N, C-alpha and C positions, 0 to 999 in steps of 0.2 A: 428503421433509418440508421445508417451506419455511423460510427463514431466520427468518420472523416467529414461528415456533413455538419457536425457540431463545431462552430468556430472556436469556442473556448477549449474544448478537448483537443482540437487540432493544434492549438498553441502550447498547451501544457503537457500533452502526451509525450513529446520527444524527451523532455526532462524526466518525466516519470518512468518512461521506458528505459532510459539510460541508467537511472537509479536502480530499477528492478534488475537490469542486466548485471550491474556491478554486484548487487546483492546476491544474485544467482551464482556468480563466480565465487563470492565469499562463502556461500553454503557449500559449494563444491570443494573449496579449499579446506574448510573446517572438517568436511566429511573425510577427505583424504588424510588429514592430520589425526583424526580419531581412529581411522583404520590402522594407520601406522603405529599409533599408541597401543592399540590392542595387540598387534603383531609383536611389537617390541616387549610388551609385558609378558606375553605368553611364551615367546621364544627365548628371550634374553634376560627377562626379569628387570627391564630397564623402562623408566618412564620419561616422557618428554616434558612433563610438568606443565600443566596449564591448558591441556586440550579441552577438558570439560569446562573450565572457566571461560576460555575464549569462545567456546561453543555457545554458552549462554549469552554472552555479549552479542555474538553474531545473530542469533535468533531474534533478540530484541530489536536490533538495528534493521534486520531484514523485514520484520513485521512492520516497523514504523514507516519505512520507505515503501513497502508493498501496499499499504493502505491507499496511498495516492493513486497508484497504478490501477488497483482494483476499482476505486471510485470512478476514475475516468473511463475505464473499460466497462463500467456497469456490471462488474463481476461479483459484487457483494450479494449475499443471499437475500432475496426478496420474496415475500408471501403474496402470491398472485390471486388467491381465491377471492378476496374481496374486490380487488381492482378490476377484475374481469367482469364484475357484475354491476358496475356503476358507470355513469356517463362521463364524457370528456371533462366537464367542469369539476366533478367530484374527484376524478383521477388526478387532475392538475393540482387540486388543493392537497390531496394526500401526498403526491410526489413532492410538492413544495415543502410540506411539513417534514417529510423524510429528509430532504436536503438540509433544512435548517437544523434538524436534530443531529445529523452527522456533523455539521459545521460547529455547532455549540459543543458537542462531545469532543471534537478534535481540539478546539480552543481550550477546553478544560484539561485535556491530556497535556497540552503544552504548558499550561500554567502549573500543574502539579509536577510535571517532569522537570521544568526549570527550577522549581522550588527544591526538588530533591537534589538536583545538581548543585545548587548554591549551598545547600546544607553540607554536601560532600566536600565542597571547597572550603567552607567555613571551618568544619571540624577535621579537615584533612583526612577524610575517611579512606581506608585501604581495604582491599578485598581480604577476606579471611582465608587466604591460601598462601602457600610458600612464595608465590610471585609478588604478593602485596601490591597489587596494581592500584594506583590512585583512582578511585571510582569515578571522579569527575571526567576522566578521559573517555571511557566508553559511553558515559552518560551524555557527554557533549554531542557525540555522533547520533545517539538515540534521540536527543531533543531536536537536533536538526531535522531528522526524519519526521518527527511529530510536527514540527513547525511547517515543513513543506506540505504535510497532509492538511494542516489547519488552513494554510494559504489556499490550497486547491479546493478544499471543501467550502471555504467561505466564498471563493470566486464562483463555484457552482451554485451555491445558495443565492447569491446576488443575481446571477444570470437567470436562474429559475424564477426569481421574483420579478425580474424585468419581463420574462416571457409570460408570466401570469397575467400581466397587464396587456401584452401585445399579441401573443399567439399561444394559446393553451395547448393546442394540438402539438406544436413543436416542443413545448415543455414536456409533454408526455413522451414524445418520441426521443428526446435527448436524455431525459432523466427518469423515465419510467422503466418498468421491467422490459427486458429484451423480448421481442416477439420471435416466433419461430423463423420468420423470414430473415430477421437480423442475424440469428445464429447461423442459418444456412449460408447467408451472404458472407459472413466472416470466415466460415469454414472453407467456402469456395475460394475466397481471396487468399487464405492461408495456403491452400493446396496449390493455387497458381504460382504463388511466390516460391514454394518448395520446388515446383517443377522448373521454374526459371533458374533457381539456384543450382539444381542438378545439371541443367544444360550447360550453364557457364562453368 
């Protein structure tokens, strides 16, 4: 069953996709910056100062926002060996358990991330580099990414809990491991979109 048939994913995915797209351009930008840094150091013995520092911030923020997109696309790694050998009800219970584990983990991430940011504000912490960046600034963007992940994962867990009572087959279809048919359908739709884009 495709993601488009999941009403919750249909509402949240546009925001997660936009965040993932911005994060992708940020990675591209930092990659170009690092490439320029390497060339300038080797050819002219000049440094841009901060490429490695901002690279670290970028990776942290990209990961935080990427969690939500991966969750809604069911792209996180799942172990299927056990799920394939149990019935619908057992699969539903395991998938519901997985959803709540992710949600609680995401909430814990936000709690600890927010605490780290508040400590940086309280102690006026600066990066240990020549740029002396106030650490709360990149941490704020990072915490926003984690908060969005916590929001999405909590919504998923609540939706899965509701489906546990109403329709366990749909719970497994929406939040279980992707089937081979799901993967083929997504690849086909992606190929069709690419062809339409090439024609236009």
